[in-house]
C-alpha positions in Angstrom: 19.4 50.8 0.7 15.4 50.4 1.0 15.2 49.0 -2.6 18.5 47.3 -2.5 17.3 45.6 0.5 13.9 44.3 -1.5 16.3 43.2 -4.3 18.4 41.1 -1.7 15.7 39.5 0.2 13.6 38.9 -2.8 16.4 37.4 -4.5 17.1 35.1 -1.6 13.6 33.9 -1.0 13.5 32.8 -4.6 16.6 31.0 -4.3 15.7 29.2 -0.9 12.0 28.3 -2.3 13.7 27.0 -5.6 16.3 24.7 -3.6 13.4 23.6 -1.1 11.2 22.5 -3.6 14.3 20.5 -4.9 14.7 19.0 -1.9 11.2 18.0 -1.1 10.4 16.4 -4.6 13.1 14.6 -4.6 12.9 13.2 -1.1 9.1 12.0 -2.0 10.0 10.6 -5.0 13.4 8.7 -3.3 11.1 6.8 -1.3 9.2 5.4 -4.7 10.9 2.4 -6.3 11.2 2.2 -9.7 9.7 -1.1 -11.1 12.3 -1.9 -13.4 14.4 -2.3 -10.4 17.5 -0.7 -11.7 19.7 1.3 -9.6 21.1 5.1 -11.0 24.6 3.5 -11.7 23.1 0.5 -13.6 20.7 2.9 -15.5 23.6 5.4 -16.3 25.9 2.3 -17.4 23.1 1.1 -20.2 22.3 4.7 -21.4 25.8 5.3 -21.7 26.7 2.0 -23.3 23.7 2.5 -25.8 24.7 6.1 -26.9 28.1 4.3 -27.7 30.0 6.5 -24.9 32.5 4.1 -23.3 35.1 6.9 -22.2 33.2 8.2 -19.1 33.6 6.8 -15.8 30.7 6.6 -13.3 32.0 7.7 -10.0 30.1 7.5 -6.7 30.1 10.5 -4.7 28.9 10.8 -0.9 27.5 14.4 -1.3 23.5 14.3 -1.5 22.6 16.1 -4.6 25.8 16.5 -5.7 25.1 15.1 -8.8 27.2 16.4 -11.9 28.7 15.6 -15.0 32.2 16.6 -15.5 33.1 17.3 -18.9 36.6 17.8 -18.4 37.4 14.4 -16.7 34.7 12.8 -18.4 33.2 11.2 -15.2 29.6 11.2 -14.4 29.6 11.8 -10.8 26.2 10.2 -8.8 25.6 10.7 -5.3 25.4 7.4 -3.1 21.6 7.5 -2.8 21.5 7.9 -6.4 24.5 5.6 -7.2 23.1 2.8 -5.3 19.4 3.3 -5.0 16.5 2.6 -7.1 14.0 5.0 -6.6 12.6 7.3 -9.3 14.7 9.9 -8.2 17.8 8.1 -8.5 17.1 7.4 -12.0 15.6 10.3 -13.0 18.5 11.9 -11.9 21.1 9.5 -13.3 19.5 9.9 -16.8 19.6 13.7 -16.4 23.3 13.4 -15.9 23.9 11.0 -18.9 22.2 13.5 -20.8 25.1 15.9 -20.6 27.4 13.4 -21.6 25.3 12.9 -24.4 25.4 16.2 -25.3 29.2 16.5 -24.8 29.2 13.7 -27.4 27.6 15.5 -30.1 29.3 18.8 -29.3 25.9 20.3 -28.6 26.3 24.0 -28.6 25.4 25.7 -25.6 27.0 22.9 -23.2 30.2 23.9 -25.2 29.7 27.8 -25.0 29.3 27.2 -20.8 32.2 25.0 -20.7 34.2 27.9 -22.6 32.8 30.5 -19.9 33.4 29.0 -16.6 36.8 30.4 -16.2 35.6 34.1 -16.5 32.4 33.5 -14.7 34.5 32.4 -11.6 36.4 35.7 -11.9 33.0 37.7 -11.8 31.5 35.9 -8.9 34.6 36.6 -7.2 34.6 40.2 -8.2 31.1 41.0 -7.2 31.9 39.4 -3.7 34.7 41.6 -2.9 33.8 44.7 -4.6 31.3 46.2 -2.4 33.8 45.0 0.8 36.3 47.1 -1.0 33.8 50.2 -1.6 32.7 49.9 1.7 36.0 49.3 4.0 38.8 50.6 1.5 37.1 53.5 -0.8 39.6 52.4 -3.5 36.7 52.7 -6.2 34.6 55.6 -7.3 30.8 55.1 -7.5 30.7 55.1 -11.2 33.7 52.9 -11.1 32.3 50.5 -9.1 29.0 50.0 -10.3 30.3 49.9 -14.1 32.7 47.0 -12.9 29.5 45.3 -10.9 27.3 45.8 -14.0 30.1 44.0 -16.4 30.3 41.1 -14.1 26.7 40.6 -13.4 26.5 40.8 -17.0 28.8 37.9 -17.5 27.2 35.8 -14.7 23.8 36.4 -16.1 24.8 35.3 -19.7 26.2 31.9 -18.0 23.0 31.4 -16.4 21.2 32.1 -19.3 23.4 29.6 -21.3 22.7 26.8 -18.7 19.0 26.9 -19.0 19.1 25.2 -22.3 21.8 22.9 -21.4 19.4 21.7 -18.4 16.1 21.8 -20.0 17.5 19.7 -23.0 19.4 17.0 -20.6 15.9 16.6 -18.8 14.1 16.3 -22.2 16.7 13.3 -23.3 16.4 11.8 -19.6 12.6 11.6 -19.7 12.7 9.9 -23.4 15.4 7.6 -22.9 13.9 6.4 -19.6 11.1 5.8 -21.6 12.4 4.3 -24.8 14.6 1.8 -22.8 11.8 0.6 -20.2 13.1 2.2 -17.1 9.8 3.7 -16.5 7.3 1.4 -17.3 3.7 3.6 -16.7 2.5 6.7 -17.0 3.0 7.6 -13.3 6.3 7.0 -13.1 6.8 9.1 -16.1 5.1 12.2 -14.3 7.2 11.1 -11.6 10.6 11.7 -13.2 9.2 14.6 -14.7 8.2 16.5 -11.7 11.9 15.7 -10.3 13.5 17.3 -13.4 11.0 20.2 -13.6 12.0 21.0 -9.8 15.5 21.1 -10.2 15.0 22.9 -13.4 13.7 25.9 -11.0 16.9 26.2 -9.1 18.7 27.3 -12.6 15.5 29.6 -13.4 16.0 31.4 -9.8 20.0 31.6 -10.7 19.2 33.3 -13.7 16.3 35.5 -12.5 18.9 36.8 -9.7 21.6 37.8 -11.7 19.3 39.1 -14.3 17.9 41.6 -11.7 21.3 42.4 -10.1 22.7 42.8 -14.0 19.5 45.7 -14.4 20.1 47.0 -10.8 23.8 48.3 -11.8 23.3 48.7 -15.4 20.1 51.2 -15.2 22.0 53.9 -13.5 24.5 53.9 -15.9 22.2 54.1 -18.8 20.2 56.8 -17.0 23.1 58.5 -15.7 22.0 58.6 -12.3 25.4 57.9 -11.0 28.4 59.8 -10.8 31.9 60.1 -9.5 32.4 60.7 -5.9 
């Protein structure tokens, strides 16, 4: 029980640290206006136009840090603060989401692998939530069976998070290059500000991968060492 609590608390603290860092860096650079004076929506529209992407809708959403690219409906969703804002945070996040739209257009492999894995990953996430409760209150699964199912499901989640890493890092790389090339950032200080925002955001994905890897190994190792048996 104690090792599991250490695992739970450790991964929880890692996730909370990553989220706190994103919010802190975002809040800092949301107060720093970009010298070009463009809003996040204008930056996104210009980048998509330059990339020859004419079928992606730019949508305003009122959830803070809820920015994302929806490849299924071809929508680039920006929070109000980023859609209307002219800060380094607004243009950095907007350019990052445009990076995903560009990935979609050029059929970037990891993005398509992630899209294909969304369904099974959602099922796996539901299973790892319910199996411990079923085992605790219902006793429907033997120890070995439950551990095997948890290992498989966390393996799926871990692979999904692993695939997510190159998708996110590549989108950030594209964002930094495009902002500089198109003149939306005009100094080294602005480039560094955007880089800090995107790097902080990347840590949330790294934390998610480390967490899923830790739980995957937690359930896998007993199966490999034979320390788990049917009750």
